[in-house]
C-alpha positions as CSV (number, residue, x, y, z in Angstrom):
1,M,8.4,129.3,155.4
2,R,11.5,131.2,156.3
3,G,13.5,133.0,153.7
4,T,17.2,132.4,153.1
5,G,18.1,135.7,154.8
6,E,16.4,134.7,158.1
7,S,18.1,131.4,158.2
8,L,21.5,133.0,157.7
9,D,20.7,135.5,160.4
10,N,19.8,132.7,162.7
11,T,23.1,130.9,161.9
12,S,25.0,134.1,162.6
13,L,23.3,134.4,165.9
14,R,24.2,130.9,166.8
15,L,27.8,131.5,165.9
16,V,27.9,134.6,168.1
17,V,26.3,132.6,171.0
18,L,28.8,129.8,170.4
19,W,31.7,132.2,170.4
20,H,30.5,133.8,173.7
21,R,30.2,130.4,175.3
22,M,33.7,129.4,174.2
23,L,35.1,132.6,175.7
24,Q,33.2,131.9,179.0
25,V,34.7,128.4,179.1
26,L,38.2,129.6,178.3
27,E,38.0,132.0,181.3
28,D,37.0,129.0,183.5
29,P,40.2,127.4,184.9
30,S,38.8,123.9,184.4
31,G,38.8,124.5,180.6
32,F,37.0,122.4,178.0
33,S,35.8,118.9,178.5
34,T,36.4,116.4,175.6
35,A,32.6,116.4,174.8
36,E,32.6,120.3,174.7
37,L,35.6,120.3,172.5
38,L,34.2,117.8,170.0
39,G,30.8,119.5,170.1
40,N,32.3,122.8,169.3
41,A,34.5,121.3,166.5
42,A,31.3,119.8,165.0
43,M,29.5,123.1,165.1
44,A,32.4,124.9,163.6
45,I,32.5,122.4,160.7
46,G,28.7,122.8,160.3
47,A,29.1,126.6,160.2
48,L,31.8,126.3,157.5
49,V,29.5,124.1,155.4
50,V,26.6,126.6,155.8
51,I,29.0,129.5,154.8
52,W,30.3,127.5,151.8
53,G,26.7,126.7,150.7
54,A,25.7,130.4,151.1
55,L,28.6,131.5,148.9
56,R,27.6,128.9,146.3
57,L,24.1,130.3,146.3
58,M,25.5,133.7,145.7
59,G,27.4,132.4,142.7
60,I,30.9,132.2,144.3
61,N,32.6,128.9,143.9
62,L,35.1,129.0,146.7
63,L,37.2,126.0,145.7
64,T,37.7,127.4,142.2
65,E,38.7,130.8,143.6
66,I,41.2,129.1,145.9
67,Q,42.6,127.1,143.0
68,N,42.9,130.2,140.8
69,A,44.7,132.1,143.6
70,I,47.2,129.3,144.0
71,E,47.8,129.0,140.3
72,R,48.3,132.8,140.0
73,S,50.8,132.8,142.9
74,M,52.9,130.0,141.3
75,H,53.3,131.9,138.0
């Protein structure tokens, strides 16, 4: 069974590969197709969920931190 660190490294590698692919497509004059755009958006949302989950596992509640920052800025 894989450890948490290995799966995070695998996710990081996938994000780098995705970023590289996006740069390749952006250099192509034909641009993104709708399917590529939706697929990339879905992968980005998935990556955010994984990052959020990893932060929660490390004891960081991102939503609470954002709420606290907003409240501090309003006072």
